[in-house]
RODO-2510 file (C-alpha; in nm, 4 decimals, decimal comma):
residues 79
     n   res          X          Y          Z
     1     m     1,7279    -2,0795     1,2673
     2     k     1,8898    -1,7387     1,3867
     3     e     1,6644    -1,4512     1,3869
     4     v     1,9620    -1,2922     1,1806
     5     h     2,0241    -1,4748     0,9806
     6     k     1,5959    -1,6015     0,9139
     7     k     1,5481    -1,1833     0,8894
     8     s     1,7936    -1,2095     0,6745
     9     a     1,6709    -1,4876     0,4579
    10     l     1,3150    -1,3269     0,4210
    11     n     1,4140    -0,9645     0,3334
    12     r     1,6153    -1,1354     0,0218
    13     l     1,3622    -1,4181    -0,0987
    14     k     1,1101    -1,0992    -0,0645
    15     t     1,3251    -0,9161    -0,2956
    16     v     1,4210    -1,1585    -0,5734
    17     r     1,0034    -1,2384    -0,5294
    18     g     0,9252    -0,8712    -0,6496
    19     h     1,2518    -0,9206    -0,9080
    20     l     1,0519    -1,2374    -1,0451
    21     d     0,7233    -1,0733    -1,0846
    22     g     0,9511    -0,8196    -1,3048
    23     v     1,0958    -1,0835    -1,4733
    24     i     0,7323    -1,2650    -1,5646
    25     r     0,5900    -0,8626    -1,7130
    26     m     0,9232    -0,9193    -1,9635
    27     v     0,8287    -1,2255    -2,0850
    28     d     0,4813    -1,1093    -2,0632
    29     e     0,5276    -0,8525    -2,3158
    30     e     0,8028    -0,9809    -2,5436
    31     q     1,0623    -0,7732    -2,4122
    32     y     1,3939    -0,8803    -2,5560
    33     c     1,5327    -1,1768    -2,4549
    34     p     1,9126    -1,1005    -2,3693
    35     d     1,7488    -0,8755    -2,1711
    36     i     1,5276    -1,0747    -2,0110
    37     m     1,8642    -1,3231    -1,9777
    38     k     2,0347    -1,0817    -1,7679
    39     q     1,7709    -1,0219    -1,5243
    40     i     1,7204    -1,4120    -1,4311
    41     s     2,0984    -1,4190    -1,4085
    42     a     2,0213    -1,1027    -1,1389
    43     l     1,7768    -1,3640    -0,9900
    44     q     2,0084    -1,6564    -0,9958
    45     g     2,2974    -1,4766    -0,8417
    46     s     2,0259    -1,3466    -0,5713
    47     l     1,8657    -1,6891    -0,4777
    48     e     2,2617    -1,8092    -0,4550
    49     g     2,2938    -1,5356    -0,1656
    50     v     1,9784    -1,6686     0,0355
    51     n     2,1595    -2,0224     0,0001
    52     r     2,4732    -1,8326     0,1430
    53     v     2,2962    -1,7112     0,4682
    54     l     2,0695    -2,0780     0,5065
    55     l     2,4540    -2,2389     0,4618
    56     q     2,5732    -1,9934     0,7272
    57     n     2,2495    -2,0459     0,9582
    58     h     2,3533    -2,4337     0,9309
    59     v     2,6626    -2,4220     0,9984
    60     e     2,6460    -2,1936     1,3315
    61     t     2,3807    -2,3922     1,4178
    62     c     2,3411    -2,7576     1,3210
    63     v     2,6472    -2,8508     1,2235
    64     l     2,8059    -2,7232     1,5436
    65     d     2,5526    -2,8977     1,7476
    66     h     2,5985    -3,2548     1,5452
    67     v     2,9996    -3,2561     1,6210
    68     e     2,9395    -3,1657     1,9688
    69     h     2,7389    -3,4585     1,9954
    70     g     2,9775    -3,6568     1,7874
    71     r     2,7570    -3,7260     1,5146
    72     s     3,0618    -3,5171     1,2977
    73     e     3,0481    -3,8359     0,9908
    74     q     2,6992    -3,7928     0,9403
    75     v     2,7362    -3,3608     0,9173
    76     v     2,9915    -3,4194     0,6491
    77     d     2,7685    -3,6707     0,4447
    78     e     2,5292    -3,3831     0,4302
    79     l     2,7158    -3,1425     0,2770
***
């Protein structure tokens, strides 16, 4: 994994972890359900951001390597 993508993914995941702790606290304290749902939607968006970083890394590393070695069909099936 490229270092820049690894760092970005880890930073995002650590932020998600902190955010998730907050949502768990909200549920434990029985806060207003729509407020909790909004926070869960925000968490989902953050996780999608991590997925985009990982996909970018995959394309820049693994996909290019597979194409260079004649395994483009395998990559297309995988994606």
